[in-house]
All heavy atoms as a GROMACS GRO file, in nm:
protein
  567
    1MET      N    1  30.382  30.434   4.356
    1MET     CA    2  30.285  30.463   4.252
    1MET      C    3  30.264  30.615   4.242
    1MET      O    4  30.256  30.669   4.131
    1MET     CB    5  30.155  30.389   4.287
    1MET     CG    6  30.049  30.403   4.185
    1MET     SD    7  30.100  30.315   4.037
    1MET     CE    8  29.962  30.342   3.935
    2VAL      N    9  30.252  30.680   4.356
    2VAL     CA   10  30.230  30.825   4.358
    2VAL      C   11  30.350  30.898   4.299
    2VAL      O   12  30.335  30.990   4.219
    2VAL     CB   13  30.201  30.874   4.502
    2VAL    CG1   14  30.195  31.025   4.509
    2VAL    CG2   15  30.072  30.813   4.553
    3VAL      N   16  30.470  30.853   4.334
    3VAL     CA   17  30.591  30.917   4.284
    3VAL      C   18  30.599  30.902   4.132
    3VAL      O   19  30.635  30.996   4.061
    3VAL     CB   20  30.716  30.856   4.351
    3VAL    CG1   21  30.844  30.906   4.287
    3VAL    CG2   22  30.715  30.887   4.500
    4ILE      N   23  30.564  30.785   4.081
    4ILE     CA   24  30.568  30.762   3.936
    4ILE      C   25  30.467  30.852   3.866
    4ILE      O   26  30.499  30.914   3.762
    4ILE     CB   27  30.540  30.613   3.905
    4ILE    CG1   28  30.657  30.527   3.955
    4ILE    CG2   29  30.520  30.591   3.755
    4ILE    CD1   30  30.631  30.379   3.949
    5CYS      N   31  30.347  30.862   3.919
    5CYS     CA   32  30.245  30.950   3.858
    5CYS      C   33  30.289  31.096   3.857
    5CYS      O   34  30.277  31.164   3.755
    5CYS     CB   35  30.112  30.934   3.931
    5CYS     SG   36  30.034  30.775   3.905
    6TRP      N   37  30.340  31.144   3.969
    6TRP     CA   38  30.386  31.282   3.976
    6TRP      C   39  30.505  31.306   3.884
    6TRP      O   40  30.515  31.411   3.820
    6TRP     CB   41  30.422  31.322   4.119
    6TRP     CG   42  30.304  31.372   4.195
    6TRP    CD1   43  30.237  31.306   4.293
    6TRP    CD2   44  30.238  31.498   4.178
    6TRP    NE1   45  30.134  31.384   4.338
    6TRP    CE2   46  30.132  31.502   4.270
    6TRP    CE3   47  30.258  31.606   4.095
    6TRP    CZ2   48  30.047  31.610   4.280
    6TRP    CZ3   49  30.173  31.715   4.105
    6TRP    CH2   50  30.070  31.716   4.196
    7SER      N   51  30.594  31.209   3.877
    7SER     CA   52  30.711  31.225   3.789
    7SER      C   53  30.668  31.236   3.643
    7SER      O   54  30.718  31.322   3.570
    7SER     CB   55  30.806  31.107   3.805
    7SER     OG   56  30.855  31.102   3.936
    8CYS      N   57  30.575  31.151   3.601
    8CYS     CA   58  30.525  31.157   3.463
    8CYS      C   59  30.454  31.290   3.437
    8CYS      O   60  30.475  31.354   3.334
    8CYS     CB   61  30.429  31.041   3.436
    8CYS     SG   62  30.512  30.882   3.429
    9PHE      N   63  30.372  31.332   3.531
    9PHE     CA   64  30.300  31.458   3.515
    9PHE      C   65  30.396  31.576   3.502
    9PHE      O   66  30.382  31.659   3.412
    9PHE     CB   67  30.205  31.479   3.634
    9PHE     CG   68  30.142  31.615   3.636
    9PHE    CD1   69  30.042  31.647   3.547
    9PHE    CD2   70  30.184  31.710   3.727
    9PHE    CE1   71  29.984  31.773   3.548
    9PHE    CE2   72  30.127  31.836   3.729
    9PHE     CZ   73  30.027  31.867   3.638
   10LEU      N   74  30.496  31.580   3.590
   10LEU     CA   75  30.592  31.690   3.585
   10LEU      C   76  30.679  31.684   3.460
   10LEU      O   77  30.712  31.788   3.402
   10LEU     CB   78  30.678  31.689   3.711
   10LEU     CG   79  30.604  31.726   3.840
   10LEU    CD1   80  30.696  31.707   3.960
   10LEU    CD2   81  30.550  31.867   3.834
   11PHE      N   82  30.716  31.565   3.419
   11PHE     CA   83  30.799  31.551   3.299
   11PHE      C   84  30.725  31.601   3.175
   11PHE      O   85  30.778  31.681   3.098
   11PHE     CB   86  30.839  31.404   3.282
   11PHE     CG   87  30.920  31.378   3.160
   11PHE    CD1   88  31.052  31.420   3.152
   11PHE    CD2   89  30.865  31.312   3.052
   11PHE    CE1   90  31.127  31.397   3.038
   11PHE    CE2   91  30.939  31.288   2.938
   11PHE     CZ   92  31.070  31.330   2.930
   12PHE      N   93  30.601  31.557   3.156
   12PHE     CA   94  30.526  31.600   3.039
   12PHE      C   95  30.487  31.748   3.047
   12PHE      O   96  30.483  31.817   2.946
   12PHE     CB   97  30.403  31.511   3.018
   12PHE     CG   98  30.439  31.372   2.974
   12PHE    CD1   99  30.410  31.263   3.051
   12PHE    CD2  100  30.506  31.352   2.854
   12PHE    CE1  101  30.444  31.135   3.011
   12PHE    CE2  102  30.541  31.225   2.812
   12PHE     CZ  103  30.510  31.116   2.891
   13SER      N  104  30.462  31.796   3.166
   13SER     CA  105  30.435  31.938   3.183
   13SER      C  106  30.557  32.022   3.148
   13SER      O  107  30.545  32.127   3.085
   13SER     CB  108  30.391  31.969   3.326
   13SER     OG  109  30.271  31.903   3.356
   14ALA      N  110  30.674  31.976   3.189
   14ALA     CA  111  30.797  32.048   3.157
   14ALA      C  112  30.822  32.049   3.006
   14ALA      O  113  30.863  32.151   2.950
   14ALA     CB  114  30.915  31.984   3.230
   15ILE      N  115  30.795  31.937   2.940
   15ILE     CA  116  30.812  31.932   2.794
   15ILE      C  117  30.718  32.032   2.727
   15ILE      O  118  30.759  32.108   2.638
   15ILE     CB  119  30.789  31.789   2.742
   15ILE    CG1  120  30.904  31.699   2.785
   15ILE    CG2  121  30.774  31.789   2.590
   15ILE    CD1  122  30.884  31.554   2.749
   16LYS      N  123  30.593  32.034   2.768
   16LYS     CA  124  30.497  32.128   2.710
   16LYS      C  125  30.537  32.273   2.739
   16LYS      O  126  30.523  32.360   2.655
   16LYS     CB  127  30.355  32.102   2.762
   16LYS     CG  128  30.296  31.973   2.713
   16LYS     CD  129  30.281  31.980   2.562
   16LYS     CE  130  30.222  31.852   2.508
   16LYS     NZ  131  30.220  31.847   2.363
   17PHE      N  132  30.589  32.298   2.858
   17PHE     CA  133  30.632  32.433   2.893
   17PHE      C  134  30.748  32.477   2.806
   17PHE      O  135  30.751  32.589   2.757
   17PHE     CB  136  30.672  32.438   3.042
   17PHE     CG  137  30.723  32.573   3.084
   17PHE    CD1  138  30.638  32.680   3.098
   17PHE    CD2  139  30.858  32.591   3.108
   17PHE    CE1  140  30.685  32.805   3.136
   17PHE    CE2  141  30.906  32.715   3.147
   17PHE     CZ  142  30.819  32.822   3.161
   18PHE      N  143  30.845  32.387   2.784
   18PHE     CA  144  30.960  32.422   2.700
   18PHE      C  145  30.919  32.440   2.554
   18PHE      O  146  30.981  32.518   2.482
   18PHE     CB  147  31.071  32.319   2.714
   18PHE     CG  148  31.144  32.327   2.845
   18PHE    CD1  149  31.164  32.215   2.922
   18PHE    CD2  150  31.193  32.449   2.891
   18PHE    CE1  151  31.232  32.223   3.042
   18PHE    CE2  152  31.260  32.457   3.012
   18PHE     CZ  153  31.279  32.344   3.087
   19GLU      N  154  30.818  32.365   2.509
   19GLU     CA  155  30.768  32.385   2.372
   19GLU      C  156  30.699  32.521   2.359
   19GLU      O  157  30.710  32.588   2.258
   19GLU     CB  158  30.671  32.273   2.334
   19GLU     CG  159  30.738  32.140   2.310
   19GLU     CD  160  30.637  32.030   2.284
   19GLU    OE1  161  30.514  32.056   2.292
   19GLU    OE2  162  30.679  31.917   2.256
   20TRP      N  163  30.626  32.560   2.462
   20TRP     CA  164  30.550  32.685   2.458
   20TRP      C  165  30.640  32.807   2.472
   20TRP      O  166  30.620  32.908   2.408
   20TRP     CB  167  30.446  32.683   2.570
   20TRP     CG  168  30.373  32.812   2.585
   20TRP    CD1  169  30.274  32.860   2.505
   20TRP    CD2  170  30.392  32.910   2.688
   20TRP    NE1  171  30.231  32.981   2.550
   20TRP    CE2  172  30.301  33.014   2.664
   20TRP    CE3  173  30.475  32.918   2.798
   20TRP    CZ2  174  30.293  33.124   2.745
   20TRP    CZ3  175  30.466  33.027   2.879
   20TRP    CH2  176  30.376  33.130   2.852
   21CYS      N  177  30.740  32.798   2.558
   21CYS     CA  178  30.827  32.911   2.588
   21CYS      C  179  30.969  32.878   2.543
   21CYS      O  180  31.038  32.802   2.610
   21CYS     CB  181  30.824  32.939   2.738
   21CYS     SG  182  30.915  33.085   2.786
   22PRO      N  183  31.012  32.934   2.431
   22PRO     CA  184  31.144  32.897   2.379
   22PRO      C  185  31.257  32.952   2.468
   22PRO      O  186  31.267  33.071   2.491
   22PRO     CB  187  31.148  32.961   2.241
   22PRO     CG  188  31.049  33.073   2.249
   22PRO     CD  189  30.944  33.031   2.347
   23PHE      N  190  31.338  32.862   2.519
   23PHE     CA  191  31.453  32.896   2.601
   23PHE      C  192  31.580  32.870   2.522
   23PHE      O  193  31.583  32.790   2.428
   23PHE     CB  194  31.459  32.808   2.727
   23PHE     CG  195  31.370  32.853   2.838
   23PHE    CD1  196  31.259  32.780   2.874
   23PHE    CD2  197  31.400  32.967   2.909
   23PHE    CE1  198  31.179  32.819   2.977
   23PHE    CE2  199  31.319  33.008   3.014
   23PHE     CZ  200  31.208  32.934   3.048
   24SER      N  201  31.685  32.932   2.562
   24SER     CA  202  31.816  32.894   2.510
   24SER      C  203  31.862  32.770   2.587
   24SER      O  204  31.804  32.733   2.688
   24SER     CB  205  31.914  33.009   2.529
   24SER     OG  206  31.936  33.031   2.667
   25TRP      N  207  31.970  32.708   2.540
   25TRP     CA  208  32.019  32.590   2.610
   25TRP      C  209  32.067  32.624   2.751
   25TRP      O  210  32.057  32.542   2.841
   25TRP     CB  211  32.131  32.525   2.530
   25TRP     CG  212  32.078  32.443   2.417
   25TRP    CD1  213  32.083  32.473   2.286
   25TRP    CD2  214  32.006  32.320   2.428
   25TRP    NE1  215  32.020  32.377   2.213
   25TRP    CE2  216  31.971  32.280   2.298
   25TRP    CE3  217  31.968  32.239   2.534
   25TRP    CZ2  218  31.901  32.164   2.271
   25TRP    CZ3  219  31.897  32.123   2.507
   25TRP    CH2  220  31.865  32.087   2.378
   26GLY      N  221  32.114  32.745   2.769
   26GLY     CA  222  32.155  32.787   2.903
   26GLY      C  223  32.037  32.791   2.999
   26GLY      O  224  32.049  32.751   3.114
   27GLY      N  225  31.922  32.838   2.950
   27GLY     CA  226  31.802  32.839   3.033
   27GLY      C  227  31.753  32.700   3.067
   27GLY      O  228  31.709  32.674   3.180
   28VAL      N  229  31.762  32.609   2.971
   28VAL     CA  230  31.720  32.470   2.995
   28VAL      C  231  31.812  32.405   3.098
   28VAL      O  232  31.765  32.338   3.191
   28VAL     CB  233  31.721  32.390   2.862
   28VAL    CG1  234  31.698  32.243   2.888
   28VAL    CG2  235  31.617  32.444   2.766
   29VAL      N  236  31.942  32.427   3.085
   29VAL     CA  237  32.037  32.370   3.181
   29VAL      C  238  32.013  32.429   3.320
   29VAL      O  239  32.014  32.356   3.420
   29VAL     CB  240  32.182  32.393   3.134
   29VAL    CG1  241  32.282  32.358   3.243
   29VAL    CG2  242  32.210  32.315   3.008
   30PHE      N  243  31.989  32.559   3.327
   30PHE     CA  244  31.962  32.624   3.456
   30PHE      C  245  31.838  32.563   3.521
   30PHE      O  246  31.839  32.530   3.640
   30PHE     CB  247  31.943  32.774   3.438
   30PHE     CG  248  31.903  32.845   3.564
   30PHE    CD1  249  31.996  32.869   3.663
   30PHE    CD2  250  31.771  32.885   3.583
   30PHE    CE1  251  31.958  32.933   3.781
   30PHE    CE2  252  31.733  32.949   3.700
   30PHE     CZ  253  31.827  32.973   3.799
   31CYS      N  254  31.730  32.545   3.445
   31CYS     CA  255  31.607  32.487   3.500
   31CYS      C  256  31.630  32.343   3.545
   31CYS      O  257  31.581  32.302   3.651
   31CYS     CB  258  31.496  32.492   3.396
   31CYS     SG  259  31.432  32.657   3.366
   32ALA      N  260  31.705  32.266   3.467
   32ALA     CA  261  31.731  32.127   3.503
   32ALA      C  262  31.813  32.119   3.631
   32ALA      O  263  31.782  32.038   3.720
   32ALA     CB  264  31.803  32.057   3.389
   33VAL      N  265  31.916  32.201   3.643
   33VAL     CA  266  31.999  32.201   3.764
   33VAL      C  267  31.916  32.244   3.885
   33VAL      O  268  31.926  32.185   3.993
   33VAL     CB  269  32.123  32.291   3.746
   33VAL    CG1  270  32.195  32.314   3.878
   33VAL    CG2  271  32.217  32.231   3.643
   34PHE      N  272  31.832  32.345   3.866
   34PHE     CA  273  31.747  32.391   3.976
   34PHE      C  274  31.652  32.280   4.022
   34PHE      O  275  31.636  32.257   4.142
   34PHE     CB  276  31.668  32.515   3.931
   34PHE     CG  277  31.574  32.566   4.035
   34PHE    CD1  278  31.621  32.634   4.146
   34PHE    CD2  279  31.437  32.545   4.023
   34PHE    CE1  280  31.534  32.682   4.243
   34PHE    CE2  281  31.349  32.591   4.119
   34PHE     CZ  282  31.398  32.660   4.229
   35LEU      N  283  31.590  32.210   3.928
   35LEU     CA  284  31.498  32.102   3.964
   35LEU      C  285  31.571  31.988   4.034
   35LEU      O  286  31.517  31.930   4.130
   35LEU     CB  287  31.426  32.050   3.840
   35LEU     CG  288  31.321  32.143   3.782
   35LEU    CD1  289  31.266  32.087   3.651
   35LEU    CD2  290  31.208  32.166   3.880
   36VAL      N  291  31.691  31.956   3.990
   36VAL     CA  292  31.768  31.850   4.057
   36VAL      C  293  31.804  31.891   4.199
   36VAL      O  294  31.794  31.811   4.293
   36VAL     CB  295  31.894  31.815   3.975
   36VAL    CG1  296  31.990  31.728   4.054
   36VAL    CG2  297  31.855  31.746   3.845
   37LEU      N  298  31.842  32.016   4.219
   37LEU     CA  299  31.874  32.064   4.354
   37LEU      C  300  31.753  32.058   4.445
   37LEU      O  301  31.762  32.017   4.562
   37LEU     CB  302  31.931  32.205   4.349
   37LEU     CG  303  32.072  32.220   4.294
   37LEU    CD1  304  32.109  32.367   4.282
   37LEU    CD2  305  32.170  32.146   4.382
   38VAL      N  306  31.637  32.097   4.393
   38VAL     CA  307  31.514  32.092   4.473
   38VAL      C  308  31.480  31.947   4.508
   38VAL      O  309  31.442  31.916   4.621
   38VAL     CB  310  31.397  32.160   4.398
   38VAL    CG1  311  31.265  32.132   4.465
   38VAL    CG2  312  31.422  32.310   4.390
   39LEU      N  313  31.496  31.857   4.410
   39LEU     CA  314  31.468  31.716   4.433
   39LEU      C  315  31.559  31.659   4.542
   39LEU      O  316  31.512  31.588   4.632
   39LEU     CB  317  31.490  31.639   4.303
   39LEU     CG  318  31.390  31.533   4.270
   39LEU    CD1  319  31.382  31.516   4.120
   39LEU    CD2  320  31.422  31.405   4.337
   40VAL      N  321  31.688  31.689   4.534
   40VAL     CA  322  31.784  31.638   4.634
   40VAL      C  323  31.752  31.696   4.772
   40VAL      O  324  31.752  31.624   4.872
   40VAL     CB  325  31.928  31.671   4.591
   40VAL    CG1  326  32.027  31.646   4.703
   40VAL    CG2  327  31.965  31.592   4.467
   41LEU      N  328  31.723  31.824   4.778
   41LEU     CA  329  31.689  31.886   4.906
   41LEU      C  330  31.563  31.825   4.967
   41LEU      O  331  31.559  31.797   5.087
   41LEU     CB  332  31.672  32.037   4.888
   41LEU     CG  333  31.637  32.116   5.013
   41LEU    CD1  334  31.750  32.104   5.116
   41LEU    CD2  335  31.611  32.261   4.980
   42MET      N  336  31.463  31.802   4.885
   42MET     CA  337  31.340  31.741   4.936
   42MET      C  338  31.366  31.600   4.987
   42MET      O  339  31.313  31.560   5.092
   42MET     CB  340  31.232  31.738   4.827
   42MET     CG  341  31.172  31.873   4.800
   42MET     SD  342  31.043  31.867   4.677
   42MET     CE  343  30.924  31.761   4.755
   43GLN      N  344  31.449  31.524   4.916
   43GLN     CA  345  31.481  31.388   4.962
   43GLN      C  346  31.555  31.390   5.095
   43GLN      O  347  31.526  31.310   5.183
   43GLN     CB  348  31.564  31.316   4.854
   43GLN     CG  349  31.589  31.172   4.884
   43GLN     CD  350  31.462  31.090   4.885
   43GLN    OE1  351  31.366  31.120   4.817
   43GLN    NE2  352  31.461  30.985   4.964
   44ILE      N  353  31.647  31.483   5.110
   44ILE     CA  354  31.721  31.496   5.237
   44ILE      C  355  31.625  31.530   5.350
   44ILE      O  356  31.631  31.471   5.458
   44ILE     CB  357  31.831  31.601   5.224
   44ILE    CG1  358  31.942  31.551   5.133
   44ILE    CG2  359  31.888  31.639   5.361
   44ILE    CD1  360  32.045  31.656   5.096
   45LEU      N  361  31.533  31.622   5.326
   45LEU     CA  362  31.437  31.660   5.431
   45LEU      C  363  31.342  31.546   5.464
   45LEU      O  364  31.306  31.527   5.581
   45LEU     CB  365  31.359  31.784   5.386
   45LEU     CG  366  31.441  31.912   5.378
   45LEU    CD1  367  31.356  32.025   5.318
   45LEU    CD2  368  31.494  31.951   5.514
   46ILE      N  369  31.301  31.470   5.365
   46ILE     CA  370  31.211  31.356   5.390
   46ILE      C  371  31.281  31.250   5.474
   46ILE      O  372  31.225  31.198   5.570
   46ILE     CB  373  31.159  31.298   5.258
   46ILE    CG1  374  31.060  31.394   5.194
   46ILE    CG2  375  31.095  31.162   5.279
   46ILE    CD1  376  31.021  31.359   5.053
   47VAL      N  377  31.405  31.219   5.437
   47VAL     CA  378  31.479  31.116   5.512
   47VAL      C  379  31.506  31.162   5.654
   47VAL      O  380  31.497  31.083   5.748
   47VAL     CB  381  31.610  31.082   5.437
   47VAL    CG1  382  31.703  30.997   5.523
   47VAL    CG2  383  31.578  31.010   5.307
   48SER      N  384  31.538  31.289   5.672
   48SER     CA  385  31.570  31.336   5.807
   48SER      C  386  31.448  31.350   5.896
   48SER      O  387  31.461  31.357   6.018
   48SER     CB  388  31.642  31.471   5.799
   48SER     OG  389  31.553  31.570   5.754
   49SER      N  390  31.329  31.351   5.839
   49SER     CA  391  31.209  31.367   5.921
   49SER      C  392  31.135  31.237   5.947
   49SER      O  393  31.025  31.239   5.998
   49SER     CB  394  31.114  31.467   5.854
   49SER     OG  395  31.063  31.412   5.735
   50LYS      N  396  31.196  31.124   5.914
   50LYS     CA  397  31.128  30.996   5.937
   50LYS      C  398  31.112  30.972   6.086
   50LYS      O  399  31.199  31.000   6.166
   50LYS     CB  400  31.206  30.883   5.873
   50LYS     CG  401  31.196  30.886   5.723
   50LYS     CD  402  31.232  30.754   5.666
   50LYS     CE  403  31.209  30.763   5.516
   50LYS     NZ  404  31.219  30.638   5.452
   51SER      N  405  31.000  30.915   6.123
   51SER     CA  406  30.969  30.898   6.265
   51SER      C  407  31.048  30.785   6.329
   51SER      O  408  31.056  30.778   6.450
   51SER     CB  409  30.819  30.873   6.283
   51SER     OG  410  30.782  30.752   6.217
   52GLU      N  411  31.106  30.695   6.250
   52GLU     CA  412  31.182  30.586   6.310
   52GLU      C  413  31.308  30.635   6.379
   52GLU      O  414  31.365  30.565   6.461
   52GLU     CB  415  31.216  30.482   6.205
   52GLU     CG  416  31.305  30.532   6.094
   52GLU     CD  417  31.312  30.436   5.978
   52GLU    OE1  418  31.231  30.342   5.976
   52GLU    OE2  419  31.398  30.455   5.892
   53LYS      N  420  31.352  30.754   6.348
   53LYS     CA  421  31.470  30.810   6.413
   53LYS      C  422  31.436  30.887   6.540
   53LYS      O  423  31.523  30.927   6.613
   53LYS     CB  424  31.544  30.903   6.316
   53LYS     CG  425  31.607  30.829   6.202
   53LYS     CD  426  31.688  30.922   6.115
   53LYS     CE  427  31.754  30.845   6.004
   53LYS     NZ  428  31.836  30.930   5.921
   54SER      N  429  31.310  30.908   6.566
   54SER     CA  430  31.271  30.983   6.685
   54SER      C  431  31.263  30.889   6.805
   54SER      O  432  31.254  30.768   6.791
   54SER     CB  433  31.138  31.052   6.663
   54SER     OG  434  31.036  30.957   6.645
   55THR      N  435  31.265  30.947   6.922
   55THR     CA  436  31.257  30.868   7.044
   55THR      C  437  31.112  30.865   7.092
   55THR      O  438  31.035  30.958   7.069
   55THR     CB  439  31.345  30.927   7.155
   55THR    OG1  440  31.303  31.061   7.177
   55THR    CG2  441  31.491  30.925   7.113
   56ALA      N  442  31.079  30.758   7.158
   56ALA     CA  443  30.944  30.744   7.211
   56ALA      C  444  30.923  30.841   7.326
   56ALA      O  445  31.017  30.874   7.399
   56ALA     CB  446  30.922  30.601   7.259
   57PRO      N  447  30.801  30.890   7.343
   57PRO     CA  448  30.776  30.982   7.454
   57PRO      C  449  30.792  30.910   7.588
   57PRO      O  450  30.759  30.792   7.601
   57PRO     CB  451  30.632  31.027   7.432
   57PRO     CG  452  30.570  30.923   7.347
   57PRO     CD  453  30.681  30.864   7.265
   58LYS      N  454  30.843  30.982   7.685
   58LYS     CA  455  30.861  30.924   7.817
   58LYS      C  456  30.731  30.936   7.895
   58LYS      O  457  30.680  31.044   7.916
   58LYS     CB  458  30.974  30.995   7.890
   58LYS     CG  459  31.108  30.973   7.826
   58LYS     CD  460  31.219  31.038   7.903
   58LYS     CE  461  31.351  31.012   7.834
   58LYS     NZ  462  31.463  31.073   7.904
   59VAL      N  463  30.682  30.820   7.935
   59VAL     CA  464  30.557  30.815   8.012
   59VAL      C  465  30.593  30.785   8.156
   59VAL      O  466  30.665  30.688   8.184
   59VAL     CB  467  30.464  30.705   7.956
   59VAL    CG1  468  30.335  30.696   8.036
   59VAL    CG2  469  30.436  30.729   7.809
   60PRO      N  470  30.545  30.868   8.249
   60PRO     CA  471  30.579  30.840   8.390
   60PRO      C  472  30.514  30.710   8.435
   60PRO      O  473  30.408  30.671   8.386
   60PRO     CB  474  30.520  30.961   8.465
   60PRO     CG  475  30.418  31.018   8.374
   60PRO     CD  476  30.461  30.985   8.235
   61PRO      N  477  30.578  30.641   8.527
   61PRO     CA  478  30.519  30.515   8.576
   61PRO      C  479  30.387  30.543   8.647
   61PRO      O  480  30.367  30.649   8.707
   61PRO     CB  481  30.624  30.460   8.674
   61PRO     CG  482  30.708  30.577   8.710
   61PRO     CD  483  30.703  30.672   8.595
   62PRO      N  484  30.294  30.450   8.639
   62PRO     CA  485  30.165  30.472   8.704
   62PRO      C  486  30.179  30.480   8.856
   62PRO      O  487  30.263  30.413   8.915
   62PRO     CB  488  30.082  30.350   8.663
   62PRO     CG  489  30.181  30.247   8.622
   62PRO     CD  490  30.303  30.320   8.574
   63ASN      N  491  30.097  30.562   8.917
   63ASN     CA  492  30.098  30.578   9.061
   63ASN      C  493  30.010  30.469   9.121
   63ASN      O  494  29.888  30.481   9.128
   63ASN     CB  495  30.046  30.717   9.098
   63ASN     CG  496  30.068  30.749   9.244
   63ASN    OD1  497  30.100  30.660   9.323
   63ASN    ND2  498  30.051  30.875   9.279
   64THR      N  499  30.072  30.360   9.165
   64THR     CA  500  29.996  30.246   9.216
   64THR      C  501  29.929  30.276   9.349
   64THR      O  502  29.824  30.222   9.380
   64THR     CB  503  30.087  30.123   9.231
   64THR    OG1  504  30.196  30.155   9.315
   64THR    CG2  505  30.137  30.077   9.095
   65LEU      N  506  29.987  30.364   9.430
   65LEU     CA  507  29.927  30.399   9.558
   65LEU      C  508  29.792  30.467   9.537
   65LEU      O  509  29.694  30.434   9.603
   65LEU     CB  510  30.020  30.488   9.639
   65LEU     CG  511  29.969  30.531   9.777
   65LEU    CD1  512  29.948  30.409   9.866
   65LEU    CD2  513  30.065  30.628   9.842
   66LYS      N  514  29.786  30.559   9.443
   66LYS     CA  515  29.663  30.630   9.414
   66LYS      C  516  29.559  30.534   9.357
   66LYS      O  517  29.442  30.542   9.390
   66LYS     CB  518  29.690  30.743   9.317
   66LYS     CG  519  29.573  30.834   9.295
   66LYS     CD  520  29.612  30.952   9.207
   66LYS     CE  521  29.495  31.047   9.191
   66LYS     NZ  522  29.529  31.160   9.106
   67GLU      N  523  29.603  30.439   9.276
   67GLU     CA  524  29.510  30.343   9.218
   67GLU      C  525  29.453  30.251   9.326
   67GLU      O  526  29.338  30.211   9.321
   67GLU     CB  527  29.579  30.261   9.110
   67GLU     CG  528  29.608  30.340   8.985
   67GLU     CD  529  29.685  30.257   8.883
   67GLU    OE1  530  29.711  30.140   8.908
   67GLU    OE2  531  29.719  30.316   8.778
   68ASN      N  532  29.534  30.215   9.426
   68ASN     CA  533  29.488  30.128   9.533
   68ASN      C  534  29.392  30.199   9.628
   68ASN      O  535  29.300  30.139   9.680
   68ASN     CB  536  29.607  30.072   9.612
   68ASN     CG  537  29.686  29.971   9.531
   68ASN    OD1  538  29.635  29.913   9.436
   68ASN    ND2  539  29.810  29.952   9.568
   69LEU      N  540  29.416  30.329   9.654
   69LEU     CA  541  29.332  30.401   9.749
   69LEU      C  542  29.199  30.446   9.687
   69LEU      O  543  29.101  30.458   9.758
   69LEU     CB  544  29.408  30.524   9.800
   69LEU     CG  545  29.530  30.494   9.886
   69LEU    CD1  546  29.600  30.624   9.924
   69LEU    CD2  547  29.489  30.416  10.010
   70LEU      N  548  29.197  30.473   9.560
   70LEU     CA  549  29.076  30.522   9.493
   70LEU      C  550  29.030  30.424   9.386
   70LEU      O  551  29.053  30.442   9.267
   70LEU     CB  552  29.101  30.658   9.430
   70LEU     CG  553  29.146  30.769   9.526
   70LEU    CD1  554  29.187  30.892   9.447
   70LEU    CD2  555  29.031  30.802   9.619
   71PRO      N  556  28.961  30.316   9.428
   71PRO     CA  557  28.913  30.221   9.326
   71PRO      C  558  28.801  30.284   9.244
   71PRO      O  559  28.725  30.367   9.291
   71PRO     CB  560  28.862  30.102   9.407
   71PRO     CG  561  28.833  30.157   9.542
   71PRO     CD  562  28.923  30.276   9.562
   72ALA      N  563  28.792  30.243   9.121
   72ALA     CA  564  28.691  30.300   9.030
   72ALA      C  565  28.557  30.237   9.048
   72ALA      O  566  28.528  30.136   9.085
   72ALA     CB  567  28.738  30.284   8.888
   0.00000   0.00000   0.00000
């Protein structure tokens, strides 16, 4: 839902920007290619930073001798 909202917002904002600031077709193509590169790079970074690929922290085993000698 968030991605759809942001996509619509950015799409309509880009249309308004292009209406306000007249570019040549070369400028429009350059902006489109730049946005696609940024989108692909962000997707790569998001996928590579997912926590399911990380390893769980190593927790040392509890010291049972200390627990037996010092009851709470």
